[in-house]
Backbone as a chain_set.jsonl record, in Angstrom:
{"seq": "MTTGIEDFDADMLWEEFHQVVNMTSEELRAYLLADASGEEGFPPEADLGMDELGRGVLHVLSKRKGDLTKEDLETMRQVVDLVETLGDRTDDESRRLQLSVGHDPLRAA", "coords": {"N": [[13.213, -63.517, -31.713], [12.798, -64.709, -28.288], [14.259, -64.782, -24.916], [14.116, -66.891, -22.341], [14.651, -65.827, -20.042], [13.808, -62.898, -20.56], [10.903, -64.044, -21.112], [10.286, -64.53, -18.826], [10.455, -62.367, -17.415], [8.527, -60.667, -18.255], [5.863, -62.193, -18.173], [6.422, -61.321, -15.015], [5.729, -58.854, -15.236], [3.32, -58.747, -16.594], [1.825, -59.719, -14.723], [1.646, -58.17, -11.948], [1.095, -55.39, -13.468], [-1.262, -56.333, -13.918], [-2.354, -56.919, -11.191], [-2.126, -53.647, -10.202], [-3.235, -52.62, -11.853], [-6.616, -52.157, -11.205], [-9.02, -51.121, -12.297], [-11.827, -52.033, -14.629], [-11.46, -52.073, -17.916], [-14.019, -50.854, -19.291], [-14.567, -49.143, -17.218], [-12.218, -47.604, -16.664], [-11.994, -46.351, -19.511], [-14.631, -44.693, -19.404], [-13.778, -42.766, -17.229], [-11.435, -41.843, -18.309], [-12.659, -40.52, -20.75], [-14.767, -38.699, -19.114], [-12.934, -37.226, -17.668], [-11.042, -36.07, -19.754], [-13.015, -34.452, -21.063], [-13.264, -32.136, -19.481], [-13.501, -28.599, -18.443], [-14.194, -27.614, -20.575], [-15.447, -28.933, -22.464], [-15.169, -31.321, -25.241], [-11.982, -32.069, -26.707], [-11.075, -31.076, -30.2], [-9.196, -33.096, -31.073], [-8.578, -36.338, -32.433], [-7.808, -38.453, -30.531], [-9.34, -37.241, -28.351], [-8.7, -35.933, -26.343], [-7.528, -37.221, -24.381], [-5.512, -38.746, -21.416], [-2.356, -39.789, -22.641], [-0.823, -42.195, -21.906], [-3.161, -43.408, -20.118], [-4.454, -43.964, -22.396], [-3.047, -46.118, -23.269], [-2.937, -47.902, -21.863], [-5.483, -48.775, -21.966], [-5.218, -50.001, -23.974], [-3.335, -52.294, -23.93], [-5.224, -53.696, -22.245], [-6.543, -54.745, -24.074], [-5.365, -57.034, -24.755], [-4.128, -59.93, -25.5], [-1.751, -61.683, -23.573], [0.141, -62.707, -25.013], [0.329, -61.237, -27.293], [1.616, -58.903, -26.645], [3.386, -56.206, -27.355], [7.087, -54.373, -27.383], [6.231, -51.519, -26.911], [4.326, -51.769, -25.517], [4.921, -53.363, -23.256], [6.75, -51.179, -22.242], [4.578, -49.604, -21.214], [2.994, -51.057, -19.458], [5.222, -51.16, -17.784], [5.573, -48.517, -17.21], [3.285, -47.588, -15.884], [3.013, -49.629, -13.525], [5.471, -48.798, -12.108], [4.557, -45.629, -11.767], [2.571, -46.335, -9.974], [3.304, -47.597, -7.605], [5.345, -45.432, -7.099], [3.347, -43.858, -6.394], [2.185, -44.832, -4.126], [-0.172, -45.322, -1.457], [-0.988, -42.688, -1.56], [-3.751, -40.798, -1.233], [-5.014, -37.976, -2.059], [-6.066, -35.526, -3.709], [-4.94, -34.973, -6.422], [-2.874, -37.109, -6.894], [-4.615, -39.302, -6.639], [-6.213, -38.751, -8.962], [-4.375, -39.14, -10.731], [-3.189, -41.625, -10.227], [-5.802, -42.725, -11.191], [-6.464, -42.263, -13.632], [-4.673, -44.041, -15.358], [-5.752, -46.561, -14.532], [-6.035, -47.127, -11.682], [-7.424, -47.244, -8.468], [-6.956, -45.689, -6.213], [-8.445, -46.155, -3.694], [-9.15, -48.476, -4.015], [-7.641, -50.617, -3.617], [-6.622, -52.391, -1.12]], "CA": [[13.048, -64.843, -30.522], [13.163, -64.022, -26.754], [14.609, -65.584, -24.013], [13.346, -67.817, -21.251], [14.508, -64.551, -19.193], [12.771, -62.039, -21.257], [9.689, -64.094, -21.226], [9.847, -64.947, -17.017], [10.425, -60.542, -17.227], [7.155, -59.95, -19.276], [5.314, -62.76, -17.064], [5.857, -60.752, -13.933], [5.138, -57.6, -15.296], [2.151, -58.837, -16.882], [1.046, -60.072, -13.164], [1.928, -57.01, -11.501], [-0.086, -54.718, -14.422], [-2.874, -56.72, -13.686], [-2.535, -56.244, -10.023], [-1.708, -52.714, -10.052], [-4.941, -52.001, -13.046], [-8.275, -52.681, -10.385], [-10.569, -51.076, -12.907], [-12.232, -52.571, -15.921], [-11.268, -51.286, -19.298], [-14.914, -49.579, -19.248], [-14.583, -48.115, -16.104], [-10.985, -46.619, -17.183], [-12.526, -45.641, -20.811], [-15.237, -43.488, -18.968], [-12.863, -42.253, -16.561], [-10.321, -40.905, -19.254], [-13.503, -39.562, -21.222], [-14.74, -37.841, -18.595], [-11.868, -36.162, -17.213], [-10.867, -35.078, -21.313], [-13.963, -33.108, -21.35], [-13.025, -30.859, -18.523], [-14.717, -27.807, -18.18], [-14.3, -26.942, -21.831], [-15.95, -29.978, -23.524], [-14.294, -32.295, -25.765], [-11.558, -31.056, -27.849], [-11.208, -31.331, -31.77], [-8.402, -33.931, -31.517], [-9.065, -37.602, -32.382], [-7.883, -38.977, -29.073], [-10.539, -36.868, -27.37], [-7.871, -35.522, -25.258], [-7.23, -38.491, -23.071], [-4.102, -39.04, -21.313], [-1.728, -40.737, -23.436], [-0.741, -43.339, -20.898], [-4.035, -44.132, -19.78], [-4.9, -44.968, -23.833], [-1.881, -47.393, -23.724], [-3.462, -48.856, -20.454], [-6.936, -49.351, -22.322], [-4.988, -50.887, -25.274], [-2.921, -53.371, -23.222], [-6.119, -54.179, -21.44], [-7.556, -55.442, -24.593], [-4.791, -57.73, -25.592], [-3.879, -61.05, -24.779], [-0.624, -61.704, -22.981], [1.258, -63.135, -26.34], [0.065, -60.105, -28.286], [2.091, -57.527, -26.068], [4.658, -55.277, -27.904], [7.851, -53.809, -26.92], [5.527, -50.2, -26.425], [2.879, -52.554, -24.386], [5.579, -53.658, -22.213], [6.907, -50.043, -21.444], [3.469, -49.259, -20.617], [3.128, -51.511, -18.299], [6.399, -50.742, -16.503], [5.355, -47.205, -16.288], [2.059, -47.623, -14.933], [3.264, -50.56, -12.136], [6.544, -47.921, -11.4], [3.978, -44.985, -11.205], [1.579, -46.742, -8.713], [4.279, -47.976, -6.613], [5.489, -44.316, -6.464], [2.415, -42.745, -5.426], [1.749, -45.657, -2.705], [-1.133, -45.341, -1.014], [-1.41, -41.568, -1.373], [-4.969, -40.387, -1.912], [-5.281, -36.954, -2.46], [-6.915, -35.422, -5.155], [-3.857, -34.88, -7.572], [-2.412, -38.459, -6.906], [-5.79, -39.907, -6.819], [-6.6, -38.793, -10.701], [-3.074, -39.652, -11.722], [-3.664, -42.913, -10.532], [-7.304, -43.152, -11.833], [-6.02, -41.873, -15.22], [-3.964, -45.285, -15.698], [-6.602, -47.402, -14.36], [-5.937, -47.828, -10.597], [-8.0, -46.675, -7.793], [-6.03, -46.182, -4.482], [-9.522, -46.331, -2.53], [-10.141, -50.128, -4.07], [-6.626, -51.028, -3.131], [-6.538, -52.658, 0.166]], "C": [[13.354, -64.356, -29.346], [13.646, -65.247, -26.28], [14.23, -66.328, -22.861], [13.313, -66.506, -19.976], [13.53, -63.487, -19.676], [11.331, -62.629, -21.202], [9.381, -64.352, -19.525], [9.547, -63.387, -16.602], [9.416, -60.062, -17.318], [5.81, -60.885, -18.596], [5.049, -61.958, -15.609], [5.418, -59.87, -14.076], [4.235, -57.805, -15.861], [1.303, -58.955, -15.638], [0.764, -58.906, -12.179], [1.049, -56.051, -12.387], [-1.425, -55.25, -13.726], [-3.465, -56.624, -12.104], [-3.049, -54.892, -9.542], [-3.418, -51.839, -10.612], [-6.397, -52.608, -12.252], [-8.935, -51.807, -10.889], [-10.492, -51.696, -14.151], [-11.672, -51.371, -16.819], [-12.628, -50.136, -19.715], [-14.696, -48.813, -18.363], [-13.473, -46.867, -16.257], [-11.365, -45.488, -17.969], [-13.533, -44.401, -20.212], [-14.858, -42.622, -18.105], [-12.257, -40.924, -17.466], [-11.467, -39.873, -19.873], [-14.147, -38.51, -20.117], [-13.905, -36.52, -17.707], [-11.455, -35.146, -18.519], [-11.912, -34.142, -21.538], [-14.074, -31.901, -20.698], [-14.423, -29.855, -18.323], [-15.06, -27.437, -20.122], [-14.937, -27.648, -23.011], [-14.915, -30.611, -24.104], [-13.48, -31.695, -26.781], [-11.466, -31.923, -29.008], [-10.103, -32.863, -32.107], [-9.128, -35.474, -31.503], [-9.381, -38.657, -31.304], [-8.729, -38.402, -28.28], [-9.683, -36.059, -25.837], [-7.508, -36.243, -23.99], [-5.77, -38.52, -23.225], [-3.493, -40.148, -22.289], [-1.339, -42.217, -22.611], [-1.734, -44.227, -20.565], [-4.609, -44.951, -21.029], [-3.867, -45.926, -23.982], [-2.52, -48.184, -23.098], [-4.562, -49.548, -21.374], [-6.343, -50.376, -23.948], [-4.458, -51.977, -24.663], [-4.056, -54.189, -22.637], [-6.99, -55.059, -22.506], [-6.746, -56.302, -25.286], [-4.551, -59.068, -24.56], [-1.516, -60.691, -24.673], [0.551, -62.001, -24.134], [1.065, -62.494, -27.221], [1.118, -59.044, -27.905], [3.474, -57.297, -27.316], [5.431, -54.766, -26.966], [7.222, -52.328, -26.105], [4.711, -50.81, -25.36], [3.744, -52.361, -22.919], [6.127, -51.987, -21.458], [5.799, -49.324, -20.633], [3.091, -49.457, -19.668], [4.065, -51.206, -17.367], [5.941, -49.579, -16.243], [4.297, -47.113, -15.415], [2.37, -48.043, -13.537], [4.42, -49.385, -11.306], [5.751, -46.631, -10.73], [2.886, -45.301, -9.832], [2.344, -46.859, -7.705], [4.967, -46.482, -6.026], [5.028, -43.42, -5.354], [2.332, -43.571, -4.188], [0.428, -45.656, -2.884], [-1.759, -43.958, -0.784], [-2.741, -41.129, -1.975], [-5.462, -38.739, -2.04], [-5.493, -36.423, -3.732], [-6.138, -35.79, -6.429], [-3.596, -36.166, -7.578], [-3.631, -39.136, -7.115], [-6.31, -40.176, -8.476], [-5.819, -38.86, -10.725], [-3.112, -40.783, -11.766], [-5.043, -43.64, -11.292], [-6.933, -42.961, -13.642], [-5.059, -43.306, -16.261], [-4.791, -46.659, -14.967], [-6.256, -47.497, -12.938], [-6.313, -47.061, -9.767], [-7.655, -47.0, -6.353], [-6.738, -46.497, -3.526], [-9.791, -47.781, -2.276], [-8.915, -50.845, -3.333], [-6.58, -51.088, -1.635], [-6.256, -54.305, 0.54]], "O": [[14.242, -63.504, -29.311], [13.594, -66.36, -26.804], [13.717, -65.345, -22.326], [12.372, -66.251, -19.225], [12.469, -63.313, -19.078], [10.442, -61.779, -21.24], [8.223, -64.339, -19.107], [8.711, -63.069, -15.756], [9.119, -59.077, -16.643], [4.74, -60.284, -18.504], [3.941, -61.876, -15.078], [4.553, -59.569, -13.254], [3.72, -56.688, -15.911], [0.224, -58.373, -15.523], [-0.352, -58.781, -11.674], [-0.035, -55.914, -11.82], [-2.333, -54.637, -13.164], [-4.626, -56.351, -11.797], [-4.005, -54.755, -8.778], [-4.221, -51.037, -10.136], [-7.114, -53.45, -12.793], [-9.736, -51.356, -10.07], [-9.435, -51.916, -14.743], [-11.502, -50.181, -16.552], [-12.489, -49.024, -20.224], [-14.603, -47.624, -18.666], [-13.657, -45.663, -16.078], [-11.291, -44.291, -17.692], [-13.264, -43.238, -20.513], [-15.518, -41.583, -18.064], [-12.44, -39.708, -17.42], [-11.388, -38.664, -19.657], [-13.935, -37.332, -20.403], [-14.211, -35.393, -17.319], [-11.48, -33.915, -18.491], [-11.711, -33.102, -22.164], [-14.694, -30.899, -21.053], [-15.625, -30.063, -18.158], [-16.124, -27.07, -20.621], [-15.005, -27.228, -24.166], [-13.791, -30.537, -23.609], [-13.959, -30.946, -27.632], [-11.675, -33.136, -29.0], [-10.202, -33.546, -33.126], [-10.045, -35.765, -30.735], [-10.365, -39.363, -31.084], [-8.989, -39.086, -27.29], [-10.097, -35.789, -24.71], [-7.267, -35.807, -22.864], [-5.024, -38.428, -24.2], [-4.074, -41.181, -22.622], [-1.801, -43.275, -23.036], [-1.589, -45.449, -20.594], [-5.074, -46.09, -20.981], [-3.91, -46.594, -25.015], [-2.782, -49.267, -23.622], [-4.545, -50.77, -21.522], [-6.971, -51.146, -24.676], [-5.212, -52.937, -24.825], [-3.854, -55.399, -22.529], [-7.867, -55.853, -22.164], [-7.113, -56.54, -26.437], [-4.718, -59.185, -23.346], [-0.623, -60.046, -25.223], [1.691, -61.54, -24.066], [1.549, -62.921, -28.269], [1.513, -58.301, -28.804], [4.212, -58.106, -27.88], [4.978, -54.579, -25.837], [7.59, -52.019, -24.971], [4.503, -50.184, -24.321], [3.506, -51.662, -21.933], [5.884, -51.723, -20.28], [5.999, -48.624, -19.641], [2.776, -48.592, -18.851], [3.755, -50.996, -16.194], [5.798, -49.337, -15.045], [4.391, -46.605, -14.297], [2.182, -47.333, -12.549], [4.281, -49.126, -10.111], [5.963, -46.352, -9.55], [2.574, -44.514, -8.938], [2.063, -46.139, -6.747], [5.132, -46.298, -4.82], [5.445, -42.79, -4.382], [2.419, -42.945, -3.132], [-0.171, -45.871, -3.937], [-2.757, -43.817, -0.076], [-2.833, -41.095, -3.202], [-6.686, -38.631, -2.119], [-5.057, -36.952, -4.754], [-6.483, -36.616, -7.274], [-4.216, -36.665, -8.517], [-3.544, -39.731, -8.189], [-6.646, -41.215, -9.043], [-5.938, -37.667, -11.004], [-3.099, -41.369, -12.848], [-5.176, -44.762, -11.781], [-7.288, -43.673, -14.581], [-4.91, -43.398, -17.479], [-4.217, -47.748, -14.974], [-6.032, -48.707, -12.94], [-5.799, -45.949, -9.881], [-7.872, -47.962, -5.616], [-6.25, -47.018, -2.523], [-10.263, -48.343, -1.288], [-9.2, -51.654, -2.451], [-6.513, -50.072, -0.943], [-6.161, -54.665, 1.713]]}, "num_chains": 1, "name": "protein.A"}
């Protein structure tokens, strides 16, 4: 059973996460698959070489708020922190990192 404070924190995190993640699940999935294919094609692993945090974002995007697990909340927290840390940087490396978690800094304005 959760307390009201935990529910409030989860609600705030849910809102922040959905403000930060400005790509649809389809856009993110396509980006992750394209990024994972790289120059050598898809690796033999079942996850197709996709970024682990990005896969976590896809998992969260497929859920309702009431179905979130502790792992989902941690994923959401990591994404919000990452995007806040990088800010509005749009250099190639920063943008690729942000795109891998569903945030396109060129859309955020």
